Structures are given as C-alpha cells and as structure tokens.
N, C-alpha and C positions, 0 to 999 in steps of 0.2 A: 437809529438815532433815538435815544430815549432819555436824554438829559441835557443839562446846560451847565457849563462851568463859567463863572463870572470872573473876569480879570480884576475885579474890584478897583476900577479906575477912579481916581480922584485928582483934582488939581492940587498942585503943591505951590503954595504962595511964596516960598522962599527960593524957588528955582530961578536962576538968572535968565534962563532960556537962550536959545540960539548961540550957545558957546561954540566957537570954531575950534579947530585943532590946537591952535596956539593957546587959547584961553583954557582949554581943558587940561593942558599941561600944568596949569596953576590950580585949577579948581577940582581936579580928580587925582586919585592915587590908585593905580591898577583899575581904572574905570569906576572906582567908588567915589562918589561926590564927597568932598571934604568940607563942603559949605552948606549942604542940605541933607536933612534926614527925612524919613517917612512921616507924613502927616498922620498915619494910622497908629504907629507904635514907637516912633522916635528912634528907630534903628536905621542903619545905613541903607542907601539905595544905590543901584548901579546906573550910571549914565549911559543911555543907549540911543540909537537912531530910531526913527519912526517905523522902520521896516521890521523891528524885532518881533512884533506881534505875529507876523507870518510864520516865523520859525516856531513860535509857541503853538500856533494852530496845527502845523503838520506833526509836531511831536505829540501833542495831546490827543489828536485824532488817533494816532497809531497806538499810543499808550493805552487808551481805553479799550480798543479792539483787542490788542495783544493780551492785556491782563484779564479781560473778561473771557476771551476765547480759550485761554489756557488754564482757567481757574480750577478745572477738575482734572487736569493732567499734571504730570511730574510730581505727584504726591504732595502737592501744595508748595513745592519749592520753586516758586516764581519770584524773581528779583529784578529790581530796577537799580541801575548804577549810573550816576552822572558825574562826568569829569569836567572841571571848571564850572561849578554849579552856580556861582554867584550867591548873593545874600538872600534871595527870595523876592525882593521888590526892586523894580526898575523905575527909571524916570526918563521920559522922552526929552531930549535936549532941545527940541524945537518948540515945544509948547508947555513944558512943565507938568505934563500929566504923568502921574505915577501909577503903576499897575503890577500885578503879580508876574514874576519871572517864571521860567520853566520849573524850577525846583518847587516853588510854592504852589504852582498849578498842579503838579504831581501830588504833592502832599494833600491838597484839598480835593483831589479827584475821588469820587466814590469808589473807583476800582482799586484804590490803594489797599482796601481791606482784603483783596485777593493776594497781596504780596506777602512773602515771608519777610523780606527786608527791602527798604529803599535806602540806598547809600549815596551820599553826596560828597564829592571830593573837591577841594579847592586849596591852592597853595597860600592863600591869604588868610591869616589867622582871624582878622576882623570879620571876614566873610563867613568863615566857619562858625565863629561865635554868634554872629547875628542870625544865621540860618538855624542854628540849634535853639536859640531863644524863640524863634518863630515856630519851629516844630513843637517845642514844649508848650507854647501858648495855645496851639491847636489841639493839644492832648493826643498827638499821634505817637504811638509807642513802637511802631515797627519802622521808624525812619531815624536817620542819624547823619549829621554832617561831620566829616573827618578831614583833618589836614593831610594833604598829600601833594607831592610834586611829580608830574608825569615824566620828568627826566630821571626819576628813580622808580621804574615800573615794578621792580621786584618788591620794593617796600609797599607799594599800593596793592599789589597782588596778595601779599602776605596779610595786609589789613582786611582785604575782602574775604580771604579764606577764613580768617578768624571769625568773621561775622556770618558767613553763609556756607562754609565748607567748600567742596569742589564739585558738587553735583547740582542738578536742577537746570532751569532755563533762565537766561539772563538777557535783559534788554539794556544795552549800554549806549548812553548818549554822550558824545564827546563834543564839547562846545568851546574851543579856544578862540581867542580874538584874532589870531594870526596863524601862520603855518609852522609854528615852532614845535608842535608835538611830533616827536620822532616816531617813525613807523615801528620801531622796536618796541614801543609801548603796546601797540596793538598786537604785535606778535607774542609778546609776553602774556597778555591777557588771554589770547586764544590758546596758548599752550597750557595755561593753568586751568582755564574754564572752557570746556569744549563747546558747550551749547550757548552761543552768544549771537544775538542779532545786534547790529551796529547802526546807529544814526550818527553821522559825523558832519560837523560844520566845517567846510573848507573855505577859507577866506580868499577866494579867487579874485574878487573885485576890489579888495582893499590891499592887504599886505602883498600878495603875489603880483597884482597888477602894477603896484607902485615900484616894486623892486626887482622884478625878474630881468628886465632889460639891462639894468646896470650890472647885475650879477653875471649875466652872460657876456656882455661886452667888456667889462672891466673886473674880472674875477679877483685879481690881486688887490684891488681897492675895496672889494665888497666880500671879504672872506667870510664874514658872519652869515651873510645871505646865502653864499654858496653852500656852506655847511648846513644851514637850516633847510634849504630846499632839497638837497640830496638826501639828508636824513629823513625828511618828511615823506618822500616817495620811495625811500629805501633803494636808491640807485646812485652809486657814486659817480657814474658817467652821465647822469641825467642832463646836466647843463652843457655837455660837450657834444651832443648829437647834432648831426647835420640838420635834422628836422627843426629842432628848437632854434638853432642859429638862423635858419632861413626865416622862421616865423618872426624872430626879433628884427631881422633886417627889413622885413616887410611891414613891421610895426603892426602885426596882426594880433591884437589883444584877444579877440574871440578865439582864434586858433590856438594861442598859447594856453588859454584857460581850458579848452577842450583837451589839449595835449596833456596837461597836468592831471585832469580828472581820469583820462584813459590810462595814464601811467600808474595812477593810484589804484585803479581797479585791477591792474595787472598784479600789483603787490598783494592786494587782498585775495586774488585768486590763488596766489602762490601759497597762502596759508589755509586754504580750504573753502573760501567763499565762492559760491556759484551763482547767486541771484543778486541783481543790482537794479537800483533805480535812483533817480535823483530829483530834487526839486530846486529849481533856480529861483533864488530870492532876490528879485530886482537885479541890479548890477553889482551886488555886494558879496554874496556868497552862494554856495551850493550846499544843500543837505544831501549827502550820499547815504543811501540805505543799502546794507549788505546783509545777506543771510545765507546760511549753509543749507537751508531747507525751503522747499517750494511753498510751504504754508506761510512762511514769513513774507515772501513777496506777494502772496495772495492777500494777506492782511494789509500790507502796505498800500496796495492798489485800491483796496476797499476803503481804507481810511482816507485816501486822497482823491476820491471821486469828486468831491466838492472843494472849491477854493475858498479862502478867507473872503468874507463879504464886507469887511470893514466895519461891522457892527460891534457893539460893545461886548456881546457874548459870543462864545464859541460852542458849537454843538459837538457831541461825541456819540 
C-alpha cells in the first residue's frame, strides 16, 4: 500500500436527499439526476445508494494491483474497459454527498499511466459527453468514453478493436444496474479478446430479488423478466428447473441468489474461465471476479485483504 486515492467528496446543496423510488422516477433519467449537477464542474451526477463506495473500493484496489503488477509485461499492452461507466461523479441520495464514481477513480489513479488505453462505454449520450469532458479536464490522453449498447456486443467489440487491437491483457469491469446484460455480450468479448479478467456487478438483491418469484410463478405475465434472466445466465431452461421452483416455493431468497451466482459461474466456465471469487455488497449486489489465469485470482485476493473502513479515502 503506497498511496491514497481521494473520492473528492463534497456536499451538494441542491440535492433533494432521501428520494424514494417513486420520486426518483421524476427526478432522474437513467439514474442521472435531472435536477442536480456537480458542485465541482456543473456536469451531470448519477444518483446512487450509500453502498456504492464499497464497489468502488474493491474495483480500485484490484485496478491498482493489476495495473502495477502487469506494467512490465505484455509489451505495455495493458487496458482497462468499463461497461456502463456512468458520468464520473455520483451523488448519494440519502445525504446529498457527491463523490467520484468508478470511471473517474480510474482516471485519477496514478496507475493509469501504465495503461495503453482506458475505455468507458455507456448507452446514454449525456453520460458519454460528461465523462469525456471530465477526462479532458484532467488532461488524460489515454482514456476515452464511447457510446455503446451491450445488446449489440459485436459493435462494442469492433470499437474496442479499433482502439486497442486484439492482443494484450484487459481488465473489464461490467456495472449494469440490473440483470439485463445478456451473457452473449461476455461470450463475444472473450471470443474477440482472449486475455480478459472480469469484474461483474450482479444485481442480486435489487432487480433479481424483486422479480424472480413472479417470473417463475407467472412466466406468461412476466415474459420480459423470463427473457432477461434466461439470457443473463445463458440457459433457456433456467427458470424451469425443479431446484429454482422449490426455492421459490420456500421463499428462499438467499438460496435463489446463490443459485443464480452458481449458474452464472457455470456459464463463465464454459467459455474458459477457471478462477472465481466474489464480494457480497450488503444485500444489494455481488461483485463476481473471474480470470483464466491463477495470477488474476492471486491479485484479487491480495487486493481484498482489507475491507472498506468507511473513511473518506481509499488506499491502494
């Protein structure tokens, strides 16, 4: 541990604070607040829960060790790719404190100098524009935000290839707010870029927990959820297994979440991943780490020896 990254937290006086789900339907668009902008730069902020800092901690711990540990390998072709990047600044809905999101934390991290490229994808044009302005303001020349929809994996892979080619080592962080990212996206990434470590945010405690029981018990009324979850785990029969039906009947939310994560790991194994770990973030989501190489899991475990301490700064 040889440095500190500051989340640059400040209070935002224009935040309404404590917006519930119904109010957020009015005050946000794709989780971007439409009534509040950053106190630092006047650009959009993403409305998040207070647990978001834990996700940032685990990602940045790994990013620092990964980038520094690999800097003399792969002929300098080390890249970071983030899917669903956000605009770079977040705001806590409970207390109005704004802070750097994952993308801006990566951009400001000293280890970014070891990267060939840092690429940030989001399907919201306002997000992409805001993040590019923040990247430019920092004077970072090896980072770029790009518009991309994960439902079109071939297009995103083409954009990545145009930026970094098809060789090198890549760390990919995938951070959707629900379980709508189809597994085919990950398969396409892996088939195009062989050397990829993955950190994936799985919304087990929010999207999945709220909707899985209805999808299993009344599939005809919840067709969108059925399609979403079967594509997410890459198994068309996922919702129809005796195991998941039994878990639903018992109202076993913990068992259902474990079942999904296990099924997801099976799909990752089918495309060549061998090493896995995860971090449980409160009751909201899991971060799954997957690597094809033993060194990846070694770095991950080293990065996560310590837990977030709730202080203003995070060490790396």
